C-alpha positions as CSV (number, residue, x, y, z in Angstrom):
1,M,0.0,0.0,0.0
2,S,1.3,3.4,-0.8
3,L,2.2,5.7,2.1
4,S,-0.1,8.4,0.8
5,L,-3.1,6.1,0.8
6,T,-2.2,4.8,4.3
7,K,-2.0,8.3,5.6
8,M,-5.2,9.3,3.9
9,I,-7.1,6.3,5.4
10,R,-5.6,6.9,8.9
11,N,-6.5,10.6,8.8
12,G,-10.1,9.8,7.8
13,L,-10.5,7.2,10.5
14,S,-8.9,9.3,13.2
15,A,-11.1,12.2,12.4
16,S,-14.5,10.4,12.5
17,A,-14.4,6.7,12.5
18,F,-14.7,6.0,16.2
19,A,-16.7,8.9,17.4
20,L,-19.8,6.7,17.4
21,A,-18.2,4.2,19.8
22,T,-17.2,6.7,22.4
23,V,-20.3,8.9,22.2
24,T,-22.7,6.0,22.3
25,M,-20.8,4.4,25.1
26,V,-20.9,7.5,27.3
27,A,-24.6,8.2,26.5
28,A,-25.6,4.6,27.3
29,V,-23.4,3.9,30.4
30,A,-23.8,7.1,32.4
31,P,-27.7,7.0,32.6
32,M,-27.5,3.4,33.4
33,T,-25.3,4.0,36.4
34,A,-27.7,6.6,37.8
35,Q,-30.7,4.3,37.2
36,A,-29.0,1.4,38.9
37,Q,-28.9,3.5,42.1
38,D,-32.4,4.9,41.7
39,N,-34.9,2.2,40.9
40,K,-37.7,4.7,40.1
41,E,-37.4,4.2,36.3
42,Q,-36.7,1.1,34.1
43,P,-34.1,1.4,31.3
44,E,-35.2,1.5,27.7
45,E,-35.4,-2.1,26.4
46,G,-32.2,-3.3,24.7
47,R,-30.4,0.1,24.6
48,Q,-29.0,0.4,28.1
49,F,-26.1,-1.2,30.0
50,G,-26.4,-3.2,33.2
51,A,-24.6,-1.9,36.2
52,E,-21.7,-4.3,36.2
53,A,-21.1,-4.1,32.5
54,G,-21.5,-0.4,32.6
55,A,-18.9,0.0,35.3
56,L,-16.3,-2.1,33.5
57,V,-16.9,-0.2,30.2
58,S,-16.6,3.2,32.0
59,E,-13.2,2.0,33.4
60,A,-12.2,0.9,30.0
61,N,-13.1,4.3,28.6
62,E,-11.0,6.1,31.2
63,L,-8.1,3.9,30.3
64,T,-8.6,4.6,26.5
65,T,-8.6,8.4,27.3
66,A,-5.3,7.9,29.1
67,N,-3.9,6.1,26.1
68,Q,-3.7,2.9,28.1
69,F,-5.2,0.9,25.2
70,Q,-4.0,-2.6,26.1
71,Q,-5.3,-2.2,29.7
72,S,-8.6,-0.9,28.3
73,I,-8.9,-4.0,26.1
74,A,-8.3,-6.3,29.1
75,K,-11.1,-4.5,31.0
76,L,-13.4,-4.9,28.0
77,N,-12.6,-8.6,27.9
78,E,-13.8,-8.8,31.5
79,A,-17.0,-7.2,30.5
80,L,-17.5,-9.6,27.6
81,A,-17.1,-12.5,30.0
82,L,-20.1,-11.4,32.0
83,P,-23.2,-13.6,31.6
84,D,-26.4,-12.5,30.1
85,L,-25.1,-9.4,28.2
86,N,-27.7,-8.0,25.9
87,P,-27.0,-7.4,22.2
88,Y,-26.6,-3.7,22.7
89,E,-24.0,-4.2,25.4
90,K,-22.0,-6.6,23.3
91,S,-22.1,-4.3,20.3
92,I,-20.8,-1.3,22.2
93,I,-18.1,-3.3,24.1
94,Y,-16.8,-4.8,20.8
95,Q,-16.9,-1.3,19.2
96,V,-14.8,0.2,22.0
97,Q,-12.5,-2.8,21.8
98,G,-12.0,-2.1,18.1
99,T,-11.2,1.5,18.8
100,N,-8.4,0.4,21.1
101,Y,-7.0,-2.1,18.6
102,Y,-7.0,0.6,16.0
103,E,-5.0,2.9,18.2
104,L,-2.5,0.1,18.7
105,N,-2.3,-0.2,14.9
106,N,-3.6,-3.7,15.1
107,Y,-5.9,-3.5,12.1
108,G,-6.7,-7.1,11.9
109,Q,-8.1,-7.3,15.5
110,A,-9.8,-3.9,15.1
111,I,-11.6,-5.2,12.0
112,Q,-12.7,-8.4,13.8
113,A,-13.9,-6.4,16.8
114,F,-16.0,-4.1,14.6
115,E,-17.4,-7.1,12.7
116,N,-18.3,-8.6,16.1
117,S,-20.0,-5.4,17.0
118,I,-22.3,-5.6,14.0
119,S,-22.9,-9.3,14.4
120,A,-24.0,-8.9,18.0
121,G,-27.2,-7.2,16.7
122,G,-27.3,-4.3,19.1
123,L,-26.7,-1.4,16.7
124,L,-29.3,0.6,14.8
125,P,-29.2,0.3,11.0
126,N,-27.5,3.6,10.5
127,E,-25.0,2.8,13.2
128,A,-24.1,-0.5,11.6
129,S,-23.9,1.1,8.2
130,S,-21.5,3.8,9.5
131,L,-19.4,1.1,11.2
132,R,-19.2,-0.8,7.9
133,V,-17.7,2.2,6.3
134,N,-15.0,2.3,9.1
135,I,-14.4,-1.5,8.6
136,A,-14.0,-0.9,4.8
137,Q,-11.4,1.8,5.4
138,L,-9.6,-0.4,7.9
139,L,-9.5,-3.2,5.4
140,I,-7.9,-0.9,2.9
141,G,-5.5,0.3,5.5
142,N,-4.7,-3.4,6.3
143,E,-3.9,-3.9,2.5
144,Q,-7.0,-5.9,2.0
145,F,-7.8,-3.6,-0.9
146,A,-10.4,-5.6,-2.8
147,E,-12.4,-6.5,0.3
148,G,-12.3,-2.9,1.5
149,A,-13.3,-1.4,-1.9
150,T,-16.1,-3.9,-2.3
151,M,-17.5,-3.1,1.2
152,L,-17.4,0.6,0.4
153,E,-19.1,0.0,-2.9
154,N,-21.8,-2.0,-1.2
155,Y,-22.4,0.8,1.3
156,L,-22.9,3.3,-1.5
157,A,-25.1,0.9,-3.4
158,Q,-27.4,0.6,-0.4
159,G,-27.9,4.3,-0.3
160,G,-25.0,5.5,1.8
161,Q,-23.8,9.0,1.4
162,E,-21.2,9.3,-1.5
163,K,-18.6,11.5,0.1
164,P,-15.7,12.5,-2.2
165,K,-13.2,10.8,0.1
166,Y,-15.1,7.5,-0.3
167,V,-14.8,7.8,-4.1
168,E,-11.1,8.4,-3.7
169,Y,-10.6,5.5,-1.3
170,I,-12.4,3.1,-3.7
171,T,-10.4,4.3,-6.6
172,Q,-7.0,4.0,-4.9
173,A,-7.9,0.6,-3.4
174,W,-8.8,-1.0,-6.7
175,V,-5.6,0.5,-8.2
176,Q,-3.5,-1.0,-5.3
177,A,-5.3,-4.3,-6.0
178,E,-4.3,-3.9,-9.6
179,N,-7.9,-4.3,-10.7
180,Y,-7.7,-1.4,-13.1
181,Q,-11.0,-2.3,-14.8
182,K,-12.9,-1.8,-11.6
183,A,-10.8,1.3,-10.7
184,L,-11.5,3.1,-13.9
185,P,-15.2,4.2,-13.4
186,W,-14.4,5.4,-9.9
187,A,-11.3,7.2,-11.2
188,E,-13.3,8.9,-13.9
189,K,-15.9,10.0,-11.3
190,W,-13.1,11.3,-9.0
191,F,-11.6,13.2,-11.9
192,N,-14.9,14.7,-13.1
193,N,-15.9,15.8,-9.6
194,S,-12.6,17.3,-8.7
195,N,-12.4,21.1,-8.7
196,P,-9.8,22.2,-9.1
197,K,-8.2,19.2,-10.9
198,E,-4.7,18.4,-9.7
199,R,-1.9,16.6,-11.4
200,K,-2.7,13.4,-9.4
201,H,-6.1,13.2,-11.1
202,F,-4.6,13.4,-14.6
203,D,-1.7,11.0,-13.8
204,L,-4.1,8.4,-12.5
205,L,-6.3,8.4,-15.5
206,N,-3.3,8.4,-17.8
207,F,-2.0,5.4,-15.8
208,L,-5.3,3.5,-16.1
209,Y,-5.9,4.2,-19.7
210,N,-2.3,3.0,-20.5
211,N,-2.7,-0.3,-18.5
212,L,-6.2,-0.9,-20.0
213,N,-4.9,-0.4,-23.5
214,M,-7.1,2.5,-24.3
215,P,-4.8,4.6,-26.5
216,A,-7.5,6.9,-27.8
217,K,-8.7,8.0,-24.4
218,Q,-5.1,8.1,-23.1
219,A,-4.1,10.4,-26.0
220,D,-7.0,12.7,-25.1
221,I,-6.0,13.0,-21.4
222,V,-2.3,13.4,-22.3
223,K,-3.2,16.2,-24.7
224,E,-5.2,17.9,-22.0
225,M,-2.1,17.5,-19.7
226,I,0.1,19.0,-22.4
227,N,-2.2,22.1,-22.5
228,R,-1.7,22.5,-18.8
229,W,2.0,21.6,-18.6
230,P,3.5,22.2,-22.1
231,Q,7.0,22.3,-20.8
232,E,7.1,18.6,-19.9
233,K,8.9,16.7,-22.6
234,Q,7.8,13.3,-21.4
235,L,4.1,14.2,-22.0
236,W,4.9,15.1,-25.6
237,E,6.8,11.8,-26.0
238,A,4.0,9.8,-24.4
239,W,1.4,11.5,-26.7
240,A,3.5,10.6,-29.8
241,S,3.8,7.0,-28.6
242,M,0.1,6.8,-28.0
243,L,-0.8,8.2,-31.4
244,A,1.5,5.7,-33.0
245,N,0.0,2.8,-31.0
246,G,-3.4,4.0,-31.9
247,G,-2.7,3.8,-35.6
248,R,-2.2,7.5,-36.0
249,E,1.5,7.3,-37.2
250,Q,1.4,10.4,-39.3
251,E,0.3,12.5,-36.3
252,A,2.9,10.8,-34.1
253,F,5.6,11.7,-36.7
254,E,4.5,15.4,-36.7
255,V,4.7,15.5,-32.9
256,T,8.1,13.9,-32.9
257,K,9.3,16.2,-35.7
258,M,8.1,19.2,-33.7
259,L,10.0,18.0,-30.6
260,Y,13.2,17.5,-32.6
261,L,13.0,20.9,-34.4
262,G,12.3,22.5,-31.0
263,G,15.4,21.0,-29.5
264,A,13.6,18.8,-27.0
265,L,15.1,15.6,-28.1
266,S,18.7,14.8,-27.2
267,T,19.2,11.1,-26.4
268,E,20.4,8.7,-29.1
269,Q,17.2,6.7,-28.8
270,D,15.0,9.7,-29.4
271,L,17.2,11.0,-32.3
272,M,17.2,7.6,-33.9
273,K,13.4,7.5,-33.7
274,V,13.4,10.8,-35.7
275,V,15.6,9.2,-38.3
276,Q,13.4,6.2,-38.5
277,Y,10.3,8.3,-38.9
278,Y,11.8,10.2,-41.8
279,S,12.9,7.0,-43.5
280,F,9.5,5.4,-42.9
281,Y,7.7,8.3,-44.6
282,D,9.9,8.0,-47.7
283,M,12.2,10.9,-46.9
284,P,15.6,9.1,-46.9
285,Y,17.6,12.2,-47.8
286,Q,16.2,14.1,-44.8
287,A,16.8,11.0,-42.6
288,A,20.4,10.7,-43.8
289,E,21.1,14.4,-43.2
290,I,19.8,14.2,-39.6
291,L,21.7,11.0,-38.9
292,E,25.0,12.4,-40.4
293,R,24.5,15.7,-38.5
294,E,23.9,14.0,-35.2
295,I,26.8,11.6,-35.7
296,D,29.1,14.6,-36.4
297,A,27.7,16.3,-33.3
298,G,28.5,13.2,-31.2
299,R,24.9,12.7,-30.0
300,I,24.6,9.5,-32.1
301,S,27.4,7.0,-31.8
302,Q,29.5,6.3,-34.9
303,D,29.7,2.6,-35.4
304,S,29.5,0.3,-38.4
305,D,25.8,-0.2,-38.0
306,K,25.1,3.5,-38.0
307,L,27.4,4.1,-41.0
308,V,25.7,1.3,-42.9
309,Q,22.3,2.9,-42.1
310,L,23.6,6.3,-43.2
311,S,24.9,4.9,-46.5
312,N,21.7,3.0,-47.2
313,L,19.7,6.2,-46.7
314,Y,21.9,8.1,-49.1
315,R,21.6,5.2,-51.6
316,Q,17.8,5.1,-51.2
317,A,17.9,8.9,-51.9
318,R,20.1,8.1,-55.0
319,E,22.8,10.3,-53.4
320,Y,25.5,7.8,-54.3
321,K,28.3,10.4,-54.2
322,R,27.5,11.1,-50.6
323,A,27.1,7.4,-49.8
324,I,30.6,6.5,-51.2
325,P,32.8,8.0,-48.5
326,V,30.5,6.7,-45.8
327,L,30.6,3.2,-47.3
328,E,34.4,3.3,-47.7
329,Q,34.7,4.1,-44.0
330,A,32.1,1.4,-43.0
331,A,33.7,-1.2,-45.2
332,A,37.2,-0.5,-43.9
333,S,36.1,-0.6,-40.2
334,S,34.0,-3.8,-40.5
335,G,35.6,-5.6,-43.4
336,T,32.4,-7.3,-44.3
337,A,31.9,-8.6,-47.9
338,K,28.4,-7.0,-48.1
339,L,29.7,-3.5,-47.4
340,Y,32.3,-3.8,-50.1
341,A,29.6,-4.9,-52.5
342,D,27.5,-2.0,-51.4
343,L,30.4,0.3,-52.0
344,G,30.9,-1.2,-55.5
345,E,27.3,-0.6,-56.3
346,A,27.5,3.0,-55.2
347,L,30.6,3.5,-57.3
348,Y,28.9,1.8,-60.2
349,N,25.9,4.2,-60.0
350,E,28.4,7.1,-60.1
351,G,30.0,5.6,-63.2
352,Q,33.3,5.0,-61.4
353,C,33.8,1.6,-63.0
354,Q,37.5,1.0,-62.1
355,E,36.9,1.8,-58.4
356,A,33.6,-0.2,-58.5
357,E,35.5,-3.2,-60.0
358,T,38.1,-3.0,-57.2
359,A,35.4,-2.9,-54.5
360,F,33.5,-5.8,-56.1
361,K,36.6,-7.9,-56.4
362,E,37.3,-7.3,-52.7
363,A,33.7,-8.3,-51.9
364,I,34.2,-11.5,-54.0
365,N,37.5,-12.3,-52.1
366,R,35.6,-11.9,-48.8
367,G,32.9,-14.4,-49.9
368,Y,30.3,-12.2,-51.7
369,D,28.2,-13.6,-54.6
370,S,30.6,-13.6,-57.5
371,G,27.9,-13.9,-60.1
372,K,26.1,-10.7,-59.0
373,S,29.5,-8.9,-58.7
374,W,30.8,-9.8,-62.1
375,M,27.4,-8.9,-63.6
376,L,27.7,-5.4,-62.2
377,I,31.4,-5.1,-63.2
378,A,30.6,-6.2,-66.8
379,T,27.5,-3.9,-67.0
380,C,29.6,-1.0,-65.8
381,R,32.2,-1.8,-68.5
382,Y,29.6,-2.0,-71.2
383,E,27.9,1.2,-70.1
384,T,31.2,3.0,-70.6
385,T,30.7,2.4,-74.4
386,Q,27.8,4.8,-74.3
387,T,30.2,7.7,-74.0
388,Q,32.8,6.4,-76.5
389,E,33.0,7.2,-80.2
390,R,30.8,4.9,-82.2
391,L,32.1,2.7,-85.0
392,S,31.2,3.9,-88.5
393,C,31.3,2.3,-91.9
394,A,33.8,4.9,-93.0
395,M,36.4,3.1,-90.8
396,S,38.6,0.4,-92.2
397,P,38.4,-3.1,-90.6
398,E,41.7,-2.4,-88.8
399,E,40.5,1.0,-87.5
400,M,37.3,-0.7,-86.2
401,N,39.3,-3.5,-84.4
402,N,41.6,-1.0,-82.7
403,A,38.8,1.5,-81.7
404,P,38.4,2.1,-77.9
405,I,34.7,1.1,-78.0
406,T,35.7,-2.3,-79.5
407,R,38.2,-2.9,-76.8
408,T,35.7,-1.9,-74.1
409,R,33.0,-4.2,-75.6
410,A,35.6,-7.1,-75.5
411,S,36.4,-6.4,-71.8
412,A,32.7,-6.4,-71.0
413,I,32.3,-9.8,-72.7
414,D,35.3,-11.0,-70.7
415,A,33.6,-9.9,-67.5
416,F,30.2,-11.4,-68.4
417,S,32.1,-14.6,-69.1
418,N,33.4,-14.7,-65.5
419,V,29.9,-15.1,-64.2
420,P,30.0,-18.7,-62.9
421,A,27.8,-21.3,-64.6
422,S,26.3,-22.2,-61.2
423,S,25.1,-18.6,-60.7
424,R,21.5,-17.7,-61.4
425,E,23.0,-14.6,-63.2
426,N,24.7,-16.9,-65.7
427,R,21.7,-16.9,-68.1
428,N,21.5,-13.1,-68.2
429,A,25.3,-12.9,-68.7
430,K,25.0,-15.1,-71.8
431,K,22.2,-12.9,-73.1
432,W,24.5,-9.8,-72.7
433,I,27.3,-11.5,-74.5
434,S,25.1,-12.4,-77.4
435,F,23.7,-8.8,-77.4
436,I,27.2,-7.2,-77.5
437,R,28.4,-9.5,-80.3
438,A,25.2,-8.9,-82.2
439,E,25.9,-5.1,-82.1
440,R,29.2,-5.6,-84.1
441,D,27.5,-8.0,-86.5
442,A,24.7,-5.6,-87.1
443,L,27.2,-2.8,-87.9
444,E,29.1,-5.0,-90.3
445,R,25.9,-6.0,-92.1
446,R,24.8,-2.4,-92.3
447,C,28.2,-1.4,-93.7
448,E,28.0,-4.2,-96.2
449,F,24.5,-3.1,-97.3
450,E,25.6,0.5,-97.6
451,A,28.6,-0.5,-99.6
452,N,26.5,-2.5,-102.0
453,I,24.1,0.4,-102.5
454,E,27.0,2.7,-103.3
455,K,28.5,0.2,-105.7
456,E,25.3,-0.4,-107.5
457,L,24.8,3.3,-107.9
458,C,28.4,3.7,-109.2
459,F,27.9,0.8,-111.6
460,Q,25.0,2.7,-113.1
461,K,27.1,5.8,-113.4
462,I,30.0,3.9,-115.0
463,K,27.7,2.3,-117.5
464,G,26.2,5.7,-118.3
465,A,29.7,7.0,-118.9
466,Y,30.5,4.1,-121.3
467,D,27.2,4.7,-123.2
468,N,28.1,8.3,-123.6
469,E,31.6,7.7,-124.8
470,I,30.5,7.4,-128.4
471,F,29.1,10.9,-128.3
472,A,31.8,12.5,-126.1
473,G,34.7,10.8,-127.8
474,E,36.1,9.7,-124.5
475,F,35.1,8.0,-121.1
476,E,34.0,10.7,-118.7
477,L,32.9,9.8,-115.2
478,E,31.4,12.8,-113.4
479,D,31.4,11.2,-109.9
480,E,35.1,10.6,-109.2
481,S,34.2,8.7,-106.0
482,C,32.9,5.9,-108.3
483,L,36.4,5.4,-109.9
484,K,37.3,2.9,-107.2
485,F,34.5,0.6,-108.5
486,K,35.5,0.9,-112.2
487,P,38.0,-2.0,-112.2
488,E,35.4,-4.3,-110.7
489,Y,32.8,-3.1,-113.2
490,D,35.2,-3.6,-116.1
491,A,36.1,-7.1,-114.9
492,K,32.5,-8.0,-114.6
493,Y,31.0,-6.4,-117.7
494,I,33.5,-4.9,-120.1
495,V,35.9,-7.8,-120.2
496,K,33.1,-10.2,-120.9
497,T,31.8,-8.0,-123.7
498,T,35.1,-7.6,-125.5
499,G,36.1,-11.2,-124.8
């Protein structure tokens, strides 16, 4: 039981719980003493003490007043041992006995004495009801939370006065019993009836909504708390967490972002949460910038995992140039094959084929998938041809064979050929090899076709020159570029004619 609840119960009992016992005892015993001496009047049936019992209880009362509680209890036990006590006498004696046990902090015996007082049957209904309230409070004070709360609830259900302190006792008792479901309606009543509302009222509802998995209601109460105490960072963090748990991730992100931009977040865990939010909402560049900035500031530790995450974020944002130095550092510090492969891919995307090839080969040496690595090496080599001078039909076969683009295509074919036959990339590698070779074949066929067209046109011009020779008196070929085809034309047509 919490100290505050114990003190609350004790104060409540000390103030009023046992007034009934003392007042009733004095009112009942004093008249009986006088009447025992003066036999002029008979006592009211069932509501008076006999002389012997009254004397013992009066002595006990004096001992209680003198704080001699144990002695008072002994005197009351003498009274209880008397024969033929009426119910009223028993009820009052037990009640006073309970008072003394309470003062001795013996809650268990006090509860039993008060129960005996009610069971004796000498109390009026309202007296018994009031005593049950005291018993309920004692049960709570004795850490019998569920029993005490239930008794107080029964008292109220039977028409008892619902005092604010009773509502608070029931609420706190069910909380201490960890029966949050039963505590909740009382806590809400306590909250709604409180004026002014204090922090403890808000904290209790927040606690109960959290434990009962009621994120929507918890978010509402925390939002109200934020309005009252906006400077408390943990309230904002709790609100963001509840929004996320309640399926309102976008709102949670906005709250977290606001906290970060306002400088309220400083721990590595909080800062990493910001990075994760930006990444989750498809803002990898912003996430990478925050992560890099906080690593540089020393608020997020720089280790291989963080460097890998940073490089991945830059790669997701297609900022390969910024990812490369991070990957170089991460690969060098961890030495893992995957990081060298990632570095190779980043270099590949930046068109740095030679550096990419070095990184991929290092990855292969460290056990990375050689098929995938050689595919990217080969692809990078081939893509280099896109910036090189194209072959043309104007080139001689020797010029074509020595051209840079031809050598680059050959190196790409070599790289594709290095893809292992066991790799699932092998099929694609063979397709690439066929494609690159087909490019050269297609050029040669086109050049051959173009050459044939040119030759046929020149043959027609040569024939025309021969036909015109009879009129011109000599062979005149206007297109001098066709002269290179004249020997072939003559061998094919003129020689046969003159032969």
